C-alpha positions as CSV (number, residue, x, y, z in Angstrom):
1,M,5.8,-6.4,16.9
2,S,6.8,-9.9,15.6
3,A,10.5,-10.6,15.0
4,D,9.7,-12.1,11.6
5,R,6.9,-9.8,10.7
6,P,7.0,-6.1,11.6
7,S,3.6,-5.0,12.5
8,L,1.8,-2.0,13.6
9,D,-1.5,-2.1,15.6
10,A,-3.0,1.1,14.4
11,D,-6.6,1.8,13.0
12,L,-6.1,4.1,10.0
13,Y,-9.8,5.1,10.2
14,T,-10.0,6.6,13.6
15,D,-10.9,10.3,13.8
16,A,-7.6,11.2,15.1
17,A,-5.8,9.2,12.4
18,I,-7.8,10.8,9.6
19,L,-7.4,14.3,11.2
20,D,-3.6,13.8,11.4
21,P,-2.4,10.8,9.6
22,F,1.4,11.9,9.6
23,P,2.4,10.2,12.9
24,L,1.2,6.9,11.5
25,Y,2.8,7.4,8.3
26,R,6.0,8.0,10.2
27,A,5.5,4.9,12.2
28,V,5.1,2.8,9.1
29,R,8.3,4.2,7.6
30,D,10.3,4.0,10.8
31,R,9.2,0.4,11.5
32,A,10.3,-1.3,8.3
33,S,10.2,-1.6,4.6
34,A,7.0,-3.4,4.7
35,V,4.6,-3.4,7.8
36,W,1.7,-5.7,8.6
37,L,-1.2,-3.5,9.7
38,S,-2.9,-5.9,12.1
39,A,-6.2,-3.8,12.6
40,H,-6.8,-4.0,8.8
41,D,-5.0,-7.5,7.8
42,V,-2.9,-5.8,5.1
43,W,0.6,-4.8,4.4
44,A,1.7,-1.3,4.3
45,I,4.8,0.2,2.2
46,G,5.6,3.7,3.4
47,R,9.0,4.5,2.2
48,F,9.4,6.1,-1.5
49,D,12.0,3.7,-2.9
50,D,10.2,0.6,-1.4
51,V,6.8,1.8,-2.8
52,R,8.6,2.4,-6.2
53,A,10.0,-1.0,-6.2
54,A,6.7,-2.5,-5.3
55,L,4.9,-0.9,-8.1
56,R,7.7,-2.2,-10.5
57,A,7.4,-5.8,-9.1
58,D,3.9,-6.3,-10.8
59,D,5.0,-9.9,-11.4
60,V,5.1,-10.6,-7.7
61,L,2.8,-7.9,-6.1
62,I,-0.7,-7.8,-7.6
63,S,-2.6,-4.6,-7.8
64,G,-5.0,-5.4,-10.5
65,R,-7.8,-6.5,-8.2
66,G,-7.5,-3.2,-6.3
67,V,-5.3,-1.5,-3.9
68,A,-7.9,0.1,-1.4
69,L,-9.2,-1.5,1.9
70,N,-12.9,-1.6,0.4
71,P,-14.6,-3.1,-2.4
72,F,-16.3,0.2,-3.5
73,V,-13.2,2.0,-3.9
74,N,-11.4,-0.9,-5.7
75,Q,-14.5,-1.1,-8.1
76,Q,-14.1,2.8,-8.9
77,S,-10.4,2.6,-9.6
78,A,-10.6,-0.7,-11.7
79,G,-8.7,0.1,-14.9
80,T,-6.5,2.9,-13.8
81,T,-2.7,2.7,-13.8
82,L,-2.4,2.1,-10.2
83,A,-5.0,-0.7,-10.2
84,S,-3.6,-2.6,-13.2
85,D,-0.9,-5.3,-13.5
86,G,2.0,-5.1,-16.1
87,H,3.4,-2.5,-18.3
88,A,2.2,-3.9,-21.6
89,A,-0.9,-1.7,-21.6
90,F,1.0,1.4,-21.1
91,D,3.5,3.5,-23.1
92,V,7.2,2.8,-22.0
93,S,7.9,6.5,-21.7
94,F,6.1,6.4,-18.5
95,R,8.2,3.8,-16.8
């Protein structure tokens, strides 16, 4: 783990990780607010309050191009609430 970038060298797509992901989830939560997953070249946010803050920071953290690690899933979720930027298109009662 780098002092300036908390990281975790774990592959989320191994059979073991898919069968029992909870130890990896715990490792992400225990490591830091945001953790670099070097096996996938992405950031992971695993704590509830941090995820909530990230979802609300749509002026900084972009999700409109997708949040999955592969293009197929990103195409399937295009236009959904999770894969969108900004609150303008949504009823304010959902914020």
